[in-house]
N, C-alpha and C positions, 0 to 999 in steps of 0.2 A: 191461620199460614200455608205457603205458597213454596212452588217450590220454581226456580230458573234453570234452562237447559243451556250451555253453552260449549260453541265446537269449533276445535282449533287442527289447526295443519300446518305444521313447521315444517318446511319445505328449504329452508338456507342456511349454509355452516356458518351464514352471517347474521344469524339469527332473526332477519328480517321474517315477522311473523306475516300473515293471511290470516282470516278467517275464513271459514266457510264449513259448509255439512259436511260432517265424518260419515258422516254416513258413510527124308529126303538123300538120292542116288546122283554122286559128281557127276556122274555122265553127263545127267540132265542138265546141268549145270552151265550147257554150252548156253544157254536161252541170254543167261544174264555178263557173258564174256565172248571175248574171240581173241585170235591168235595164236601162236603156232602151239603144236600137240607134243613138239618135242618133249621127252620124258628126263629129269635129270637123276642123275640113277649113283649120283658121289653120297656114300654112306656119310655120315654124321658121328664122327665118332669121339669116346670122352674120353678127356686127359687128365693126368694127377694134376694137382696143386703144386704151382713149383716153387719149391725149398731153397733154390738157391736165385743167386742173383742170375736177373735174366736181362738180356740186351737186345731190345724191338728195335728192327726198323721200320720206318713207317713207309709204307708206298702209297703214294697219290693214284690215284683212278684216274685213264681218262675219261673227262664229262665233257660234255661240248657249253660252250658257253651260255646259252641259253636254258639248257637243261640245269647247269648250275645254278645261275640265276634263280630261277624256281622261289618261290616263295610258300614255304610253310606256313600252314596254320595251326595254333595248340585247336585242340578239341573238347574244351571244357563246355558245361551249360551251366548256368544259376539260376535259381528261381527266380521272378520279379519282385521280390521281396527284402526287405534287411529284416531279420530276424529279432525277434526276444531272445537273448543270451540263454544259452542253455543253463539249468539249474545246479548247483552243486552238488548233486548228488553221489558224481564220481569224483569229487575233491581228495577225499577221505579212504574211499572206497572204491577202487577204481570201475569193481563187477558189479557195483549198485545198481544201473540203469540196464542191466542187461534183462532183469524182469517186468521191467517197465514199459508202459503200452511206450510205442514213440509219439514225438508230439506235432501237432497240428498248426499248421497255422495257414491261415484268411491270407490272399493275396490283396491287396488294395487296388481299388476301381480306376486308379489314375495311373496303375503299371501293369493293370493284366494283359494288354498290346504288347509291351516289350517283348521283343525275339529274345531266347534264353542262351540263345548262343553267342556267345564270349561276350555275356553282361558283364557289366564289374560294379563295384560298390560307385568307382566314379559317376558312372553312366546313371545309378540307380539314384546316387541325390542331387544329381541334375536336373533328373526326368521330376522327382520329387519337388521340387526347387520350381523350375520353370515348364513343367510340363512336357509331353511329347515332343515338340519341337527341339529340346533337346538331347531326341534321341537320335545316336547314330546314326545314318545310311548306310544302308550293305556296299561294299567295295568292290568285292568280287562274285556280284549279281547273285547271292545264296538267299531262297528265300527265307522270311522271318519264319521264327518256330515258337509262339507264343507258348507261353504253359497252357498243357492240355488241365482243365478241369481251375477251380475257383480257391484250393487252396494246397498247401504244400505236407508232406510229411518228410521231418528232417530227421535223421537215425542217428546217437553217438558212438564212442569207439567202440566201448559195452554192446552196445544192440548189434552192429555189425559183425563182429570178434561170435559174440554169440549165434545168430542167426547163419551163420556160415560152419560153424566147429571149431574155432581155434579155443583154445585152452585159455580158462582164467588168467587176468591177470594177475601178477605178484601184487602183497599188501602192497600200499603205499609206505616208503621209505625202507622196504625192507630189501636185505640183499638175494639176489635169489641163489641158490644152485647151480650146478656145471649144467644136470638136467632142464631145467626149468629155462636158463638162460639161454640155452640153444634152441628151445620152442619161442624164446623172443628173437633169434637171428645173430644172437652172439658171437662177432669174430666174423660175421661177413660184412659186405661194402656193398649198397646200395647206388650205381650214377645214376644222379638225373639229370638227363642233357635238354637245357633247352635255352631257348634266344633271349638276349636283352637280359634286365638287370632289376633285383627284388631289393632294396635297401631294407627290408622289414623282414626278408625272410627269417630270421634268426629269433626277431622280437614276436613274430607270427607263433611259429611251434610254438615259444612258450609258454606264450597263452592257450592255445589248445593242449599245452602236456598239463600246466596246473589245472583245465578244467576237468578233462578227462582221467586225473590220474594219473599219470604215464608215466614213464622214467624222465629226467631233464635230459637234454645233452648239451656236453659242452660244444663251441663256435671256434672258430681258427678262418684265418682266409688263405690259403695257398700263394708264397712268392712267387715271383716268375722265377726266383736260383732255384726252386724246392727240386730236391733229386727226385726219380722216376725209377722203378717204382714206391708206392709208397709202403710203409713199413704197414703190418700186417695189421689188419683191426684187431681193437680190445674185445676182451672178452669177458669183460665185469661194467659194462656203460655205452652207451651214445653218444655219439662226436656229429655234429655235422659241419662239412666242411665246403669253403666254397670257395672255387676255381675260376679264371674268368679264360677262356682259350681265343687262343688267336685266330686270324683268317689259315695260317700254316700247321693248324693243330699243336701248336706250342701254349706254354702257359705265359699269362701276360700279368705284368702290373696294373694295368689299366681294366676297369669293371664296362663292362659295356651301357648303353643308355638306357635309360626307364621306360616301361611300355607299361600300362595297364593292365592292357590282356595279358601278356607273357608272364606279369609279373601274377597276377592272381592264379596264372598255370601253376607257376612255380610253386607257390603257396598250397597248393590242392595237390601235388606230388608229393610238395617234400612230407604235408603232414599225415596224409594216409600211408604211405609207405611206412612213415613209421608207426600209425598206429597196427600196422601186421609186423612190423618187424621191429619193436622198443628199443630192443639194443643195439642193433645193425647201425653201419656207419652209413652216415648219406654223405656224399661227395655230388655237388651241386656243380654241374660243369656248365657253364653262360656262356656261347655264341655271341658274337659282335651284332652279329643282325639272323635272320631266319631264313634266308640263303640256304639251297638245299647245299650248295659246298661250303658252308659256314659250319650249318651243324652237322656236316660229314666230318668235318674236321674236329669238332667239339667229341664226336663221337670217338675216335681216333685220339684224342689225348685219353680220353677214359681206361680203352685196353692199354692205351702207355703206363696209367695208375697202379693196375694189378689186379688180379681176378675180381670179378664181382657179376651183380645183375648190372643190367641197364633198360633203366625205362626212358622210354620214348612218345611224349603227349602229344603227336602233333603226326602231321600227312600233308604230303601235295599230291595232288595227281602223280599215277603211275606213268613212264612213258617206257617206248624202248631204251632206254637210257637205264632203268632199275637196274638192271643186272650187275649193271658194271661197277657197282658199289657195294657189292658181295662179301667183298675183301674189308671193307669196313665190319663186317658184323661176323669174320671168320677167326677170332681170337681164340687160343686156349683158354674153357675154364672161365670163359665168359659167357654168361645166358643175354640174351637181346629179346625186350618183349616192346610192343608198340599198340597206340590205340590203334583201331579198323578206321576210326571218324564217325560222325554224329551227323550225318547228313541222308542218312539212308540207304542204299543197294548201293554198292559204289567200292572201289581197291586204291588204295593209297599206299604210296611209298611213304615209312620204309616198313610197314607190317605184310606188304607183301611179295617180300623178299623171303623167300625159301629159310634162309637163317634165320631169319625174326618170328617169335611168337606174335599172332594176331590176338588181341584181346578187344571180343567184342563186349555187347552191354546187355544189360535187362531189366525190368523194372520189378524192385523186390516188396515183398507184401512180409514183415514180419511182425506178432502182436506182446512179443516177449516171454511168450511161453509157446511151447509146442515148435514145430519144423517152421521152416518157413517155406512159402512158395514165390516163383517168380514165372516168367513168362516174356518171350524176347523183348525188348525196347524199340519201339516203333523207331526212334532216330539211329540203332546203330548201325556201323558200315560192317561190308563184308561184300563177296561176292567171287567172280572165277575173274583172276590176273587175265590179260591180253595179252602179257607179254613175258611172264616168268613161267618154264615148263613145269610139270608135276613134279614134288620132290618124291623121292622111296618112301616117304611115311605115310603119307596120303594115298598109297595103293596096298595098302594093309589088310583091306576088306572085313576094317570093322562095320556096326553097324551103320548105312547111310554112306557109306564111302565106295565108289562103284569103277567103271575104267574111268577114273579124273581124267579130264582133256588138258586142264592146266593147273599151278597153283590156286588153291581156296583159303578166302580168310572167312570169317573167324575162326583161329584155335580151340581160345576157350574166351569164356566168359566172368563175370560179375556185373553187378550193381551198379547203372549205369543212367537211372532217368533220371533229369532233375526232381520231377514231380514228388520220388522216391528218396531225395538226395541224403550226401549227410555233409555235418556241421564243418564248416569254416572258419578261422578264424584269417580279420584282411585289417589288415591299417593302412590309410593313406595316407599316400607321403607329407610329412611335417606333421601327422598325429601320434597320440599317444592313445585315443582311443579303441579298443578292438574292437571293431564289427564285427557279426556273425551273418553267413549267406548260407544255403540248400545249395549245394555242389553236384553234380554230375556230369554224363560224359563219358564216353571212353577214357576218356584224361583219367577218371576215376576208376575206373576198373583197371588199368595198366598198373600206372604204380603199385595199388594193394595186390597182384599179383606177381608183380616185384619182389612185396614183400614174403608172399608166401612163397616164391625161388629162394629168397635166403635164407626165413625157417628151415625148408629143404636143406639146404644145404649146411646150414651150421648140425641139422641131425646126421646127415651125412659123414660130417667130420667127426661127430661125437662115436659113430658107429666104423671109425677108420677105415670111409671110404672118400673118392675121390668128388668134388663136386660135379653137380651136374654137369656145365656150361651147356652145349648145342641139347636143349630139352624134350626136340619134338619127339624123338624116337624113343623115350621112356613113356609119354605122355600117351602115343599113340599105340607104339606097339607092345608096351608091358603093362598098361591100364586098360587105351580104350579099347584094347581087341580081345582084353581076356574080360569074358561075360562078369565075374563076380567080382574082378578087380573094379573095372567099369561099374558097376554097379554101390560099390563102396566108396571109391575114389569122387565118383563125380555125381553132381543133380541132371539130369537130362534134361535140358529144356522144351518144350514140346507144341509151346503155343506159342502165337506171336505172327507177325509180320513185318517188314520195315520195304515195301514195293509191291510191285504188281507183276514181278516176271514170274516165271515159274518156278524159280528155287526160294521165291523170297520170305516164303513161311516156315515155322519153324518143325521140325521135323523128331518122331522116334531116331536116336543116333543122331549122327555128324548133319552139320547145317551151317549153311555158309552166315547163319543170323551170332549163332552161341558157339560155334564147332563143336568139343567134345561136350561140350557144358559149363557147369558152375560147379566150384570145388565145395567137398565135404569134406572140409580143413586137414582134421587128427587125420582122418583118415587117408587120406591122400598122401599129406606126408606122411605117415609110416611106411606107403606104398614106394614111395621115389628115396624113402631112405635106405629102405629095406630093413630098415629098425625095430625092434619090438613094438608093441604101445610105451607111449610114454606114461612117466607117471603120474599121478592126477590128486595133485596140493586137497588138503578139507577143506569141506564148504559148512562153513559157520553159518548158518540161518539168521539173520537180522531181525530183532523184534521190537517191541514196546510195552517196558514192563511198567503198573501203576504199583503206584505204595503212599503208605502215610507218614507221617514224620510219625519220630519216636514210636513207633511199630515195626516190631524186628523183617527184614524184608528177607527175603531166599527166591531163587529160583535159577531151573539148568539151564544152560545154553545150549541150542541142537546142534550138533554137529553131525555129519556124515563124511568118515573117511576109512579107505580100506585097511589100515594100521593105528594100533595105541597111537594118542595125541597128547601132549603135554598142551596146559592153556597158563595163557598171559592177560595181564588185562593195563589197556591205556586208557588215562584219562580217571580214572575211578576217583571216584572221591574220596577221602579222608574215611575208615574204616572199613571198605569193600574190597574184602578177597574173593579169590575165585578157588578151588580147592583141586582134588589131580583127579575127581570124576564130572568137572564140569559143574559141582554148584557154586555160585553165585553166593554170598551172605552180606549182610551189611544191619550189622546189631542194635543201633540207634537213626535211623533215614533221619536226614535234615531234607527241609522242604528246599522243590529246586526241581530242573531239568536236566540230564546229565547224559552225555551223549559217549558213553563206555564201547571202547574197543576192546574185541576179544578177537583175540588173536588161538587157533590153533596148531601146532607143530607137529610134524610127521615123524615119530621116532627113528623111524626105519630108512625114509626118503632123505628128510631136513625138508621138504615142501611145509608151506604153513600158507594158513588162506584165515581171511578175518572177517567177524560180521561187526557191526555198528548195536549195541543193545539199546536205545534211551528209555533211561529211567528217570520218572517222573514222581516224584514224591511231592505231595497234596499236606498242604498247611494243617495243624490241630484244628479242629470244626468249632466253629463260634456260634452263637446265639443270632438270630435272624436280626436284622436293624430296620423298623419300618421309619420312615423316616417321617409321616406327621406333615402338617402344613396348611395352612388355610386355604380354605376353598369354597368360592362366589358362586351366586346361584341366585335364580328370580321365581319370585313366588310364580307356579303353578306352571313353572318349565323342568321340565324332568331333568336331571341331574346325574351325571355319572362322572364317577375320578378311581385312578386307579391306584388298589395302595397295596401293589406287587412287590414282593422282596425277591430283585436278583440272588437266583442262586440256580445250584445242579442240579438240588433237590427238591424233592416236593416238597409243597408249604400246603398246610391247611388253616384256614383263615376264619378268624372269629370277631365278630363287630357286639361292642356294649355301650349306653348311654344312648342309643339312637331314637332319633325320635318314628313315631307311626309312618306307617309304610317307607322307611329306610333298612334296605339289607345289603348282605355283600355274599361274591359267592365264594362258596366255601374252598375252592380250586384253583383259581385265577384272582382272587382278592381285588375285583370289581364291585364299588360302591354303587350303589343305584335308589333314586328315590323316585317317582313317579311325576308323584306332585306335591313339592315343597311347601310349604306354608314360612310365611314370614315369622322372621326370628334370626338368633344367632343359639348354634349349638355346638358341643362338645362330644363328638362320639371317637370313644377308645380301638382301632384297628391291632388284633394281636394274629401273631405270623408265626406258626410251631411248625418246624423241620420236622418230615415224617419220617425221617431216617435217624437222624439223632436224637431228637426229642426235645432240644433246644428250642427258646422261644421267645420272642420279643414286643414289644410293642410302642405305640406310636398313637399321638394326640391329633385330630382334623379338627379344626374349628370351623366350619360350616356357616357362612355367612348367608340370609336370605332376604334379598332389596325387593321390594315394589315392582321393580321393573324398569326404573330408573324416573319413575313422575313422584316427584315433592310440591308437598302442600306446606306454604308457610300463611296461619294463618293466626294473625293476635288479638286476641283480646279486644272488644269496644268500649267504650264511657263515656257516657252523653248525659246531658242534663236535660229536663222537660221544658222544652221552649225553645230548643238550643237546636239547630242542624246537626245532626250527628252523622261523621265520615270514619270509613274505615278502609284498606289493604286487603284483598287476598291474594297472595305471589304465587303463581306455578311452575317450574320448573319442568324440563322438559331434555334429554337429547335430540339435536337437531335432528329433520328428519321423522318427528315421530307426531302421526294424527293423534288427537287426543279428543274427550269430551269433557265437559265438569259440569255435575250437577249440584244445587245448591237447596236442602231444604230447613225447615224450623224457620223461614222469612216472616218479618212479623208485616202484618200491614203497613202498609204505605213506606217501607224499604226496597227503594231500586237499584239496579247494578248497570255499570259502564265500562267498558272494555279495551285498555289500553295495550297493545302487546300481550304481553301472559299474565297482567297485574289486573286482577277487578277489583272495582272501586264501588265501596254500598255507598250509598247518601239514604239517609231516613231524615226529610226536612222537618218532618214534627214529630218527635219521639214521645214513646206513651213509657211514663216509668213501669220501671219493671224489670226481670230478668230472665234473657232469651239465651237460644243457642244453634248456630248456624251449624248445621251440618253438612261439609266441603267433600264431595268424591268425585276425585277424577281417572277416568278410564280410556286406555288404549287402545290402538287398533286392534293388539295381539286378544285383546280382552281383561289386561292386566289394571287392577285398580291401587289404588290410593286414596285413604278420607283423610281430612282432620277436623279438628271441634273451633269454631269460633263463638266463644262467649260476647256475651253484650249486655251491658247494665246499663239502666238510666235513672238516674234518680232526680228524686224533687225537686222543684227550686227553693 
């Protein structure tokens, strides 16, 4: 007998075979301004709210045609990113996000170079699709102001109210008490004076209200024939009134033209004055254009409509003409507020007027817990007027104020940095899809302060006092000049700068960047109203409760309140109830997740608070299910498969019927076999839940093949004296190299190769029985064999 070795290297997917061997002091402020040092001495008197019919005579100021034609600019900034919409945390509980960390969103690299100044949704969308060539160039020579940093932090209504110390909003869908309504500005009017027209102001406000759980507002547009002054504002809800102003300060029937910049300004003013005073009436007065003349006419129209707070988020460079328009800001029972600007140190009309409260800006940091921190925003306006005499209220000797040479702004401040902006709902013309922006600028701080003054006025009315009217004397003399009141009512902003002048940095006490500082709202309103501290509604702490189906559930709600409370549930599943002590029970829970609103009502004040309890009831436990299945492997190649059961509970795994060398990890359910042996095996995996004690089984069929090589070697039969032939076929996957050895070969038998078929030829067979042993081995060392019997009979 002898052996034959044949080598093969299968390199072609076409099965073509080749054979081969395998082988600060205001006196010092003069550095930032100049002009007359005449000092204004006119006292700013407070007046009672008119209770009878009032006849108003409008007086036009004498203003040069050049000054009157000056164009004012809106003072908003927008971060260069369209935000992911805020989540729905506040939809059912308007205060839910107050304790959450504010959202931060990266600015896309393709938008980072955009100036935030007066940036609109239209521009953002254009640049996103067409590139920076779609960005508008500055028409007024101003420098671009890209966002500082690569991300923007954006605050919700609840977070802003919490940061500045405003009372929590009432439970969604509930009617507040008279005291609580006053805390929301009920019965007061905020006039938003702006240029051009925003046709989507009401729809944007509705989206804003829905997202943040704010009271909804009815909406109407004043007819040109509407009698003035307007009736008193409602004390039980919000109203948005739109008025078109003519060039002469009368009501017009024609809406001004649309302008995307002014439309964004209007949206910002309306939404964030409402966020601070949700029950105040908002009257949007739209001037036909942004000229100083027409904006002044719109202010006079607001004066004619009745007592209120006028918010002006625009400005034009001051001039010698500035004080000639002061009569527009002198109506009794009116408070006038204006943005100081967003271009760094400098003074603008109308905030330069001694009769207008100039509002500067800060950069706000608030985490959802603890106190806020602020520095002066580098873009905030402010400085010493070159033309307006020092008003009496700035001679009061409060910290930081010495011998003032002229009127200095700002007077007060709030957050204005677009990098720490506030959510703003915006609609493009013709679109019904609300987009969300992060807005800032002193256009943001000004309407928020207008809301605060409206709240203070409502508190004064509750205390049977007249509205504030000209607020400077009270803010400077009764709050700022009294150390205890100042420390209580204001946060003094002492860090930050907005230029390089000698007075361009914040300091202790008054400074031109932030004025007296930012409000500690509840304390300041109490000081402005002279009323006792407002009643505090109950606070209900939200929580998640877990239970098991068909197992009695009980938990106690967490409520903080100064007086006894009563409880009520909304959205509770059938069978759930709450007792007089705040204990919630459910005898037979049903599997599912339930959002249950707990309302606690103060039995003395009538105020109520809400919290949402998320009750998660798990289904009854069931036995683990082991899937089982078929697992394929190859001889000698390490095998591993996963028999893990998905479960929230830990499992213990065992294996039965396993061949030698196969094992299972008792914790993970991973089955391993280091060196599989040819054959088919049936193994059973058992998984036991370590908490419930329930178990399940699954059967795995493990099929171990020879690695892809197969030999077909049929029997050969011959007769002495006649040549005998036979064939042996080798099958292997494409690209496999293998060798074949044949042993037990009788003398005289030879072999030839064609493709992967070996042909045996025995020219003179000898009678007898023989057996060829055919072994194939691939390059990985895997082998397979077959036996080919040979029978040769006598003649």
